[in-house]
Backbone as CSV, one residue per row, in Angstrom:
resi,resn,N_x,N_y,N_z,CA_x,CA_y,CA_z,C_x,C_y,C_z
1,MET,17.339,6.666,-5.050,17.094,5.366,-4.430,15.602,5.168,-4.212
2,SER,15.166,3.926,-4.320,13.767,3.589,-4.102,13.664,2.595,-2.951
3,LEU,12.746,2.825,-2.027,12.499,1.914,-0.923,11.108,1.325,-1.084
4,VAL,11.024,0.005,-1.141,9.742,-0.676,-1.301,9.488,-1.532,-0.074
5,PHE,8.504,-1.145,0.737,8.121,-1.922,1.906,6.953,-2.812,1.542
6,SER,7.008,-4.080,1.949,5.868,-4.945,1.647,5.869,-6.204,2.484
7,PHE,4.658,-6.589,2.923,4.440,-7.934,3.451,3.727,-8.771,2.398
8,THR,3.273,-8.131,1.315,2.566,-8.825,0.247,3.561,-9.061,-0.873
9,LEU,4.191,-10.237,-0.893,5.376,-10.455,-1.703,5.144,-10.283,-3.192
10,SER,4.007,-10.765,-3.699,3.790,-10.676,-5.146,3.669,-9.233,-5.604
11,LYS,2.965,-8.390,-4.842,2.870,-6.979,-5.200,4.228,-6.302,-5.089
12,SER,4.934,-6.586,-3.996,6.239,-5.976,-3.782,7.205,-6.326,-4.901
13,LYS,7.250,-7.591,-5.270,8.167,-8.023,-6.327,7.826,-7.350,-7.650
14,SER,6.540,-7.272,-7.961,6.128,-6.650,-9.215,6.510,-5.182,-9.263
15,ILE,6.308,-4.480,-8.155,6.659,-3.058,-8.112,8.175,-2.886,-8.170
16,SER,8.888,-3.681,-7.399,10.351,-3.594,-7.405,10.916,-3.890,-8.783
17,ASP,10.422,-4.951,-9.413,10.909,-5.319,-10.749,10.640,-4.211,-11.761
18,SER,9.464,-3.614,-11.687,9.114,-2.565,-12.654,9.993,-1.329,-12.470
19,LEU,10.341,-1.014,-11.228,11.213,0.141,-10.979,12.650,-0.152,-11.381
20,ARG,13.081,-1.393,-11.200,14.437,-1.754,-11.629,14.598,-1.651,-13.139
21,GLU,13.515,-1.874,-13.866,13.562,-1.732,-15.323,13.840,-0.300,-15.750
22,LEU,13.660,0.646,-14.824,13.973,2.050,-15.098,15.390,2.384,-14.667
23,ASP,16.182,1.342,-14.372,17.578,1.500,-13.917,17.672,2.264,-12.603
24,LEU,16.693,2.046,-11.734,16.710,2.661,-10.420,17.307,1.698,-9.399
25,ASP,17.947,2.257,-8.396,18.475,1.470,-7.287,17.330,1.199,-6.320
26,VAL,16.902,-0.053,-6.225,15.719,-0.412,-5.445,16.103,-1.283,-4.247
27,ILE,15.631,-0.898,-3.077,15.745,-1.731,-1.881,14.351,-2.239,-1.555
28,SER,14.144,-3.533,-1.697,12.839,-4.142,-1.431,12.907,-4.881,-0.102
29,LEU,12.005,-4.550,0.802,12.067,-5.050,2.174,10.834,-5.865,2.532
30,SER,11.065,-6.952,3.252,9.972,-7.803,3.719,9.782,-7.593,5.218
31,SER,8.782,-8.237,5.782,8.499,-8.096,7.212,9.609,-8.666,8.077
32,SER,10.400,-9.575,7.530,11.514,-10.127,8.306,12.645,-9.117,8.454
33,GLU,12.645,-8.115,7.574,13.690,-7.089,7.616,13.220,-5.831,8.335
34,VAL,11.989,-5.422,8.070,11.385,-4.293,8.780,9.947,-4.665,9.102
35,ASP,9.649,-4.791,10.377,8.313,-5.161,10.834,7.597,-3.890,11.269
36,THR,6.641,-3.423,10.471,5.987,-2.155,10.801,5.064,-2.256,12.014
37,SER,4.822,-3.471,12.499,4.070,-3.598,13.751,4.983,-3.420,14.962
38,ASN,6.295,-3.391,14.715,7.310,-3.216,15.762,7.971,-1.859,15.534
39,LEU,7.627,-0.879,16.354,8.121,0.472,16.124,9.616,0.595,16.344
40,ASP,10.210,-0.273,17.156,11.673,-0.273,17.299,12.326,-0.649,15.973
41,SER,11.755,-1.627,15.299,12.259,-2.043,13.995,12.127,-0.905,12.978
42,VAL,10.996,-0.226,13.002,10.755,0.891,12.082,11.747,2.022,12.329
43,ASN,11.923,2.390,13.587,12.824,3.495,13.926,14.277,3.174,13.580
44,GLU,14.682,1.946,13.820,16.050,1.547,13.504,16.312,1.644,12.006
45,PHE,15.344,1.177,11.209,15.523,1.257,9.761,15.580,2.711,9.295
46,ALA,14.678,3.539,9.806,14.615,4.930,9.372,15.886,5.685,9.729
47,GLU,16.499,5.345,10.834,17.745,6.000,11.228,18.876,5.677,10.259
48,ASN,18.841,4.476,9.684,19.903,4.046,8.775,19.590,4.335,7.310
49,ASN,18.341,4.685,7.016,17.914,4.992,5.651,17.002,6.210,5.714
50,ASN,17.616,7.385,5.813,16.822,8.567,6.138,16.427,9.429,4.945
51,SER,16.667,8.946,3.717,16.203,9.703,2.548,16.029,8.770,1.359
52,THR,15.137,9.150,0.450,14.885,8.344,-0.743,14.186,9.199,-1.793
53,ASP,14.249,8.775,-3.036,13.533,9.449,-4.110,12.118,8.888,-4.265
54,ILE,11.983,7.577,-4.018,10.693,6.906,-4.169,10.456,6.027,-2.950
55,LEU,9.265,6.122,-2.384,8.891,5.296,-1.241,7.580,4.602,-1.560
56,VAL,7.576,3.271,-1.438,6.358,2.489,-1.654,5.996,1.806,-0.340
57,LEU,4.809,2.095,0.174,4.347,1.548,1.449,3.250,0.527,1.196
58,ASN,3.518,-0.693,1.624,2.559,-1.772,1.371,2.705,-2.812,2.470
59,THR,1.611,-3.281,2.986,1.655,-4.328,4.002,0.427,-5.217,3.886
60,GLY,0.578,-6.467,4.239,-0.556,-7.383,4.249,-1.564,-6.993,5.307
61,GLY,-2.759,-7.497,5.162,-3.822,-7.130,6.088,-4.041,-8.150,7.187
62,PRO,-4.825,-7.778,8.187,-5.158,-8.680,9.279,-6.039,-9.827,8.783
63,PRO,-6.099,-10.910,9.544,-7.007,-11.996,9.175,-8.459,-11.591,9.403
64,VAL,-9.352,-12.401,8.893,-10.774,-12.168,9.140,-11.074,-12.479,10.603
65,ILE,-11.543,-11.470,11.338,-11.885,-11.639,12.754,-13.223,-10.958,13.013
66,GLU,-14.149,-11.681,13.611,-15.424,-11.067,13.980,-15.176,-9.969,15.013
67,PHE,-15.972,-8.915,14.945,-15.756,-7.756,15.810,-15.683,-8.141,17.289
68,GLU,-16.581,-9.014,17.710,-16.632,-9.401,19.120,-15.392,-10.168,19.555
69,LYS,-14.649,-10.711,18.608,-13.484,-11.532,18.942,-12.160,-10.803,18.774
70,ILE,-12.209,-9.542,18.375,-10.973,-8.769,18.239,-10.440,-8.440,19.626
71,THR,-9.185,-8.775,19.866,-8.574,-8.548,21.179,-7.807,-7.227,21.197
72,LYS,-7.436,-6.798,22.388,-6.611,-5.593,22.517,-5.278,-5.793,21.808
73,GLU,-4.751,-7.008,21.884,-3.489,-7.301,21.203,-3.629,-7.139,19.691
74,ASP,-4.786,-7.556,19.140,-5.034,-7.375,17.703,-5.064,-5.891,17.343
75,TRP,-5.812,-5.119,18.129,-5.898,-3.684,17.848,-4.517,-3.046,17.916
76,ASP,-3.745,-3.378,18.947,-2.425,-2.771,19.137,-1.475,-3.132,17.994
77,LYS,-1.458,-4.409,17.612,-0.551,-4.850,16.550,-0.835,-4.135,15.235
78,TYR,-2.085,-4.119,14.836,-2.406,-3.559,13.528,-2.512,-2.040,13.549
79,HIS,-2.699,-1.473,14.728,-2.591,-0.019,14.874,-1.194,0.419,14.459
80,ASN,-0.188,-0.352,14.886,1.187,-0.056,14.496,1.454,-0.441,13.041
81,GLN,1.060,-1.661,12.679,1.415,-2.186,11.356,0.792,-1.388,10.219
82,LEU,-0.467,-1.017,10.366,-1.196,-0.362,9.278,-1.220,1.164,9.390
83,PHE,-0.840,1.690,10.549,-0.998,3.131,10.749,0.268,3.805,11.290
84,VAL,0.609,3.550,12.545,1.712,4.274,13.171,3.053,3.977,12.494
85,GLY,3.268,2.710,12.104,4.526,2.353,11.457,4.769,3.159,10.196
86,PHE,3.747,3.269,9.351,3.882,4.016,8.106,3.985,5.522,8.369
87,CYS,3.227,6.017,9.346,3.337,7.436,9.700,4.747,7.761,10.178
88,THR,5.335,6.861,10.951,6.695,7.061,11.452,7.700,7.111,10.310
89,LEU,7.544,6.219,9.335,8.441,6.229,8.172,8.337,7.549,7.419
90,LEU,7.125,8.069,7.275,6.946,9.335,6.565,7.487,10.519,7.363
91,GLN,7.524,10.376,8.680,8.094,11.429,9.519,9.618,11.427,9.458
92,LYS,10.204,10.244,9.384,11.649,10.130,9.587,12.464,9.923,8.316
93,ILE,11.820,9.517,7.233,12.540,9.356,5.973,12.215,10.547,5.078
94,LYS,13.239,11.297,4.707,13.031,12.459,3.846,12.798,11.997,2.409
95,ILE,11.707,12.451,1.827,11.455,12.219,0.409,12.099,13.375,-0.348
96,ASN,13.034,13.067,-1.219,13.754,14.115,-1.937,12.814,14.902,-2.847
97,ASP,13.140,16.162,-3.076,12.324,17.020,-3.932,12.101,16.352,-5.287
98,GLY,10.864,16.412,-5.771,10.528,15.789,-7.040,10.280,14.296,-6.945
99,GLY,10.241,13.775,-5.716,10.099,12.337,-5.507,8.658,11.848,-5.557
100,TYR,8.503,10.571,-5.190,7.193,9.910,-5.260,6.971,9.073,-4.001
101,VAL,5.731,9.064,-3.521,5.325,8.153,-2.456,4.054,7.442,-2.916
102,PHE,4.095,6.123,-2.896,2.935,5.317,-3.253,2.498,4.531,-2.017
103,ALA,1.234,4.635,-1.667,0.654,3.811,-0.606,-0.236,2.762,-1.260
104,ILE,0.064,1.507,-1.018,-0.779,0.429,-1.528,-1.729,0.055,-0.395
105,THR,-2.961,0.507,-0.487,-3.905,0.302,0.617,-4.897,-0.801,0.257
106,SER,-6.152,-0.466,0.075,-7.177,-1.464,-0.221,-8.475,-0.748,-0.565
107,ASN,-9.349,-1.422,-1.293,-10.645,-0.809,-1.598,-11.521,-0.654,-0.362
108,VAL,-11.104,-1.236,0.776,-11.899,-1.070,2.007,-11.835,0.359,2.535
109,ILE,-10.896,1.180,2.027,-10.862,2.576,2.486,-12.067,3.351,1.964
110,LYS,-12.699,2.843,0.906,-13.884,3.499,0.364,-15.150,2.702,0.620
111,GLU,-15.004,1.405,0.773,-16.148,0.520,0.971,-15.809,-0.435,2.116
112,PRO,-15.973,0.000,3.378,-15.589,-0.832,4.521,-16.213,-2.220,4.446
113,ASN,-15.414,-3.203,4.840,-15.820,-4.608,4.747,-16.042,-5.163,6.144
114,SER,-17.212,-5.718,6.389,-17.541,-6.228,7.723,-16.640,-7.386,8.147
115,LYS,-16.038,-8.060,7.173,-15.116,-9.155,7.497,-13.713,-8.649,7.797
116,LEU,-13.449,-7.414,7.412,-12.099,-6.850,7.551,-12.180,-5.532,8.313
117,ILE,-12.710,-5.603,9.527,-12.966,-4.396,10.313,-11.667,-3.678,10.668
118,ILE,-10.662,-4.418,11.121,-9.403,-3.781,11.514,-8.759,-3.103,10.313
119,SER,-8.692,-3.814,9.213,-8.097,-3.265,8.000,-8.869,-2.034,7.523
120,SER,-10.185,-2.119,7.523,-11.012,-0.996,7.076,-10.745,0.245,7.919
121,ALA,-10.631,0.061,9.230,-10.455,1.190,10.140,-9.089,1.843,9.985
122,TYR,-8.032,1.055,10.064,-6.691,1.636,10.082,-6.205,2.077,8.711
123,ARG,-6.617,1.378,7.655,-6.219,1.835,6.321,-6.908,3.159,5.979
124,ALA,-8.151,3.323,6.407,-8.844,4.590,6.190,-8.170,5.716,6.968
125,ALA,-7.749,5.412,8.193,-7.068,6.418,9.016,-5.754,6.849,8.366
126,PHE,-4.972,5.874,7.895,-3.708,6.231,7.253,-3.951,6.995,5.951
127,SER,-4.994,6.645,5.227,-5.302,7.345,3.980,-5.621,8.814,4.237
128,SER,-6.206,9.117,5.376,-6.479,10.509,5.730,-5.176,11.272,5.947
129,VAL,-4.258,10.664,6.682,-2.946,11.284,6.892,-2.233,11.467,5.560
130,PHE,-2.287,10.453,4.727,-1.617,10.473,3.426,-2.144,11.619,2.554
131,LYS,-3.449,11.818,2.565,-4.065,12.895,1.789,-3.598,14.259,2.293
132,ILE,-3.581,14.435,3.605,-3.134,15.703,4.188,-1.683,15.986,3.802
133,LEU,-0.823,14.966,3.888,0.589,15.153,3.565,0.802,15.449,2.090
134,SER,-0.082,14.948,1.229,0.074,15.226,-0.196,0.016,16.728,-0.465
135,LYS,-0.766,17.451,0.308,-0.836,18.901,0.166,0.425,19.565,0.697
136,GLU,0.932,19.068,1.819,2.126,19.654,2.414,3.366,19.407,1.557
137,PHE,3.426,18.260,0.899,4.595,17.907,0.106,4.537,18.470,-1.316
138,ALA,3.379,18.976,-1.715,3.188,19.401,-3.109,4.136,20.526,-3.513
139,SER,4.464,21.421,-2.595,5.337,22.552,-2.940,6.739,22.093,-3.307
140,ARG,7.090,20.873,-2.929,8.401,20.312,-3.272,8.298,19.334,-4.446
141,GLU,7.163,19.389,-5.154,6.940,18.547,-6.332,7.009,17.050,-5.998
142,ILE,6.616,16.710,-4.782,6.556,15.302,-4.377,5.152,14.790,-4.658
143,THR,5.064,13.726,-5.430,3.777,13.151,-5.823,3.416,12.007,-4.887
144,MET,2.213,12.050,-4.332,1.746,11.018,-3.410,0.461,10.418,-3.962
145,ILE,0.503,9.123,-4.255,-0.646,8.447,-4.857,-1.045,7.245,-4.006
146,ASN,-2.329,7.178,-3.696,-2.883,6.072,-2.911,-3.530,5.077,-3.881
147,ILE,-2.952,3.896,-3.969,-3.487,2.853,-4.843,-4.320,1.901,-3.989
148,ALA,-5.621,1.803,-4.313,-6.554,1.002,-3.519,-6.986,-0.225,-4.329
149,PRO,-6.246,-1.332,-4.217,-6.566,-2.516,-5.027,-7.840,-3.210,-4.566
150,GLY,-8.518,-3.787,-5.550,-9.605,-4.715,-5.277,-9.042,-6.121,-5.314
151,PRO,-9.757,-7.072,-5.902,-9.293,-8.463,-5.931,-8.112,-8.656,-6.889
152,ILE,-6.936,-8.870,-6.315,-5.703,-9.077,-7.076,-5.246,-10.519,-6.856
153,ASN,-4.604,-11.088,-7.834,-4.161,-12.483,-7.754,-2.946,-12.618,-6.840
154,THR,-3.208,-12.628,-5.540,-2.162,-12.754,-4.528,-2.579,-13.817,-3.507
155,ASP,-1.634,-14.175,-2.665,-1.933,-15.131,-1.595,-3.007,-14.576,-0.660
156,ARG,-3.025,-13.252,-0.488,-4.014,-12.620,0.387,-5.429,-12.910,-0.097
157,THR,-5.654,-12.787,-1.396,-6.981,-13.073,-1.949,-7.348,-14.532,-1.713
158,LYS,-6.380,-15.417,-1.850,-6.637,-16.839,-1.651,-6.975,-17.138,-0.193
159,GLU,-6.480,-16.316,0.724,-6.819,-16.472,2.139,-8.268,-16.062,2.408
160,LEU,-8.738,-15.069,1.664,-10.045,-14.493,1.931,-11.179,-15.148,1.148
161,VAL,-10.837,-15.819,0.043,-11.859,-16.389,-0.841,-11.703,-17.904,-0.898
162,ASP,-12.784,-18.630,-0.700,-12.720,-20.096,-0.684,-12.433,-20.669,-2.069
163,ASN,-13.199,-20.253,-3.048,-13.037,-20.760,-4.412,-12.678,-19.591,-5.324
164,VAL,-11.374,-19.408,-5.537,-10.899,-18.240,-6.274,-11.388,-18.251,-7.723
165,ASP,-11.367,-19.419,-8.353,-11.779,-19.505,-9.759,-13.232,-19.090,-9.941
166,GLU,-14.103,-19.593,-9.072,-15.514,-19.235,-9.157,-15.719,-17.759,-8.839
167,PHE,-14.994,-17.277,-7.857,-15.076,-15.864,-7.485,-14.682,-14.979,-8.660
168,ALA,-13.603,-15.345,-9.335,-13.110,-14.546,-10.464,-14.123,-14.475,-11.595
169,LYS,-14.849,-15.565,-11.819,-15.843,-15.587,-12.890,-16.955,-14.572,-12.649
170,GLY,-17.176,-14.224,-11.389,-18.237,-13.276,-11.061,-17.804,-11.824,-11.114
171,LEU,-16.536,-11.576,-11.404,-16.032,-10.210,-11.483,-16.313,-9.621,-12.870
172,PRO,-16.396,-8.304,-12.977,-16.703,-7.688,-14.274,-15.756,-8.107,-15.393
173,MET,-14.470,-8.254,-15.103,-13.502,-8.652,-16.127,-13.279,-10.163,-16.169
174,LYS,-14.033,-10.882,-15.332,-13.960,-12.344,-15.299,-12.567,-12.851,-14.909
175,ARG,-11.832,-12.035,-14.197,-10.504,-12.445,-13.749,-10.063,-11.563,-12.589
176,LEU,-9.049,-12.037,-11.859,-8.421,-11.225,-10.834,-7.436,-10.262,-11.485
177,GLY,-7.127,-9.188,-10.783,-6.087,-8.290,-11.255,-4.724,-8.939,-11.119
178,LYS,-3.803,-8.515,-11.950,-2.436,-9.058,-11.916,-1.534,-8.120,-11.118
179,PRO,-0.700,-8.654,-10.221,0.245,-7.794,-9.494,1.106,-6.958,-10.444
180,GLU,1.425,-7.536,-11.610,2.248,-6.820,-12.581,1.574,-5.537,-13.072
181,GLU,0.240,-5.529,-13.071,-0.473,-4.332,-13.519,-0.234,-3.166,-12.556
182,ILE,-0.178,-3.478,-11.260,0.125,-2.432,-10.279,1.571,-1.976,-10.448
183,GLY,2.486,-2.929,-10.634,3.884,-2.577,-10.848,4.067,-1.699,-12.072
184,ASN,3.385,-2.044,-13.162,3.502,-1.260,-14.386,2.922,0.141,-14.220
185,PHE,1.845,0.250,-13.430,1.256,1.570,-13.171,2.248,2.444,-12.414
186,VAL,2.841,1.897,-11.365,3.803,2.664,-10.564,4.982,3.117,-11.423
187,SER,5.546,2.206,-12.191,6.715,2.564,-13.002,6.363,3.577,-14.085
188,SER,5.136,3.504,-14.626,4.752,4.454,-15.675,4.606,5.862,-15.113
189,ILE,4.124,5.965,-13.879,4.018,7.275,-13.228,5.403,7.891,-13.076
190,VAL,6.358,7.087,-12.626,7.722,7.571,-12.415,8.401,7.859,-13.751
191,LYS,8.311,6.924,-14.676,8.987,7.065,-15.970,8.524,8.301,-16.718
192,ASN,7.226,8.552,-16.706,6.662,9.670,-17.464,6.544,10.955,-16.651
193,GLU,7.084,10.921,-15.426,7.108,12.100,-14.552,5.727,12.725,-14.408
194,ILE,4.740,11.876,-14.135,3.371,12.358,-13.940,3.254,12.870,-12.505
195,LYS,3.104,14.167,-12.363,3.132,14.787,-11.040,1.757,15.267,-10.568
196,TYR,0.890,15.653,-11.505,-0.352,16.327,-11.118,-1.440,15.367,-10.653
197,LEU,-1.122,14.107,-10.579,-2.065,13.125,-10.038,-1.940,13.034,-8.518
198,SER,-1.054,13.822,-7.954,-0.795,13.747,-6.509,-2.063,13.980,-5.694
199,GLY,-2.222,13.193,-4.636,-3.381,13.293,-3.761,-4.532,12.395,-4.165
200,ALA,-4.404,11.744,-5.325,-5.505,10.917,-5.831,-5.508,9.526,-5.203
201,VAL,-6.702,8.947,-5.145,-6.864,7.526,-4.796,-7.230,6.795,-6.083
202,ILE,-6.444,5.797,-6.438,-6.675,5.035,-7.661,-7.382,3.730,-7.301
203,ASN,-8.610,3.578,-7.773,-9.375,2.354,-7.509,-8.925,1.281,-8.497
204,PHE,-8.035,0.430,-8.051,-7.429,-0.575,-8.925,-8.203,-1.874,-8.792
205,ASP,-9.429,-1.898,-9.354,-10.298,-3.037,-9.055,-11.060,-3.588,-10.257
206,GLY,-10.674,-3.217,-11.476,-11.331,-3.791,-12.661,-12.823,-3.547,-12.712
207,SER,-13.255,-2.370,-12.281,-14.687,-1.980,-12.275,-15.528,-2.784,-11.284
208,ASN,-14.889,-3.377,-10.287,-15.636,-4.208,-9.340,-16.423,-3.398,-8.322
209,SER,-15.959,-2.186,-8.010,-16.621,-1.370,-6.995,-17.853,-0.679,-7.583
210,ASN,-18.714,-0.195,-6.684,-19.927,0.494,-7.096,-19.870,2.001,-6.846
211,PHE,-18.857,2.452,-6.119,-18.790,3.866,-5.803,-18.229,4.671,-6.987
212,ILE,-18.562,5.967,-7.003,-18.124,6.855,-8.078,-16.816,7.548,-7.701
213,PHE,-16.725,8.042,-6.478,-15.573,8.822,-6.058,-14.663,7.994,-5.155
């Protein structure tokens, strides 16, 4: 069984569709079904779905908020949504031996963005936990891959960029990434049983970033 968590519908659908093409039983969940900012919701789901072969963790990011205007409520909500909620799922849902866990994070884990302070902080924190767990799960042949997308053609990008067409022209590939490309990457890892990539962060950004590692 495959569990796909997402608040980013286009990415979630692409990943779910690509896994279904492998004749896998896929449960794709939205925030209306499991709200990772609500730990009661997370715990209830984990109690009823306590094992899986493939787990995909993905959630939309916080809005653009200036640092001085971030409230305690903002910190608390996204602390759960981007960090504790996913950690709880990894604690309570058993990944079967030989399974896969994909975290769809963001390029802000490597290049923090001043406009996305909350996202930069909590996604980096979760990525640290994810890396540590990749070592612990390796003896059971569980592959854990952190996919860090750059500008992808989603509603989220349209929220962050005023003129998407002009923005895309300035990218190295002169276009945004396609959600289907992420879905195809995930399914190819599973289909071809690629295991030794575990622990890696994949910069899915069309050469847009400047960092090497």
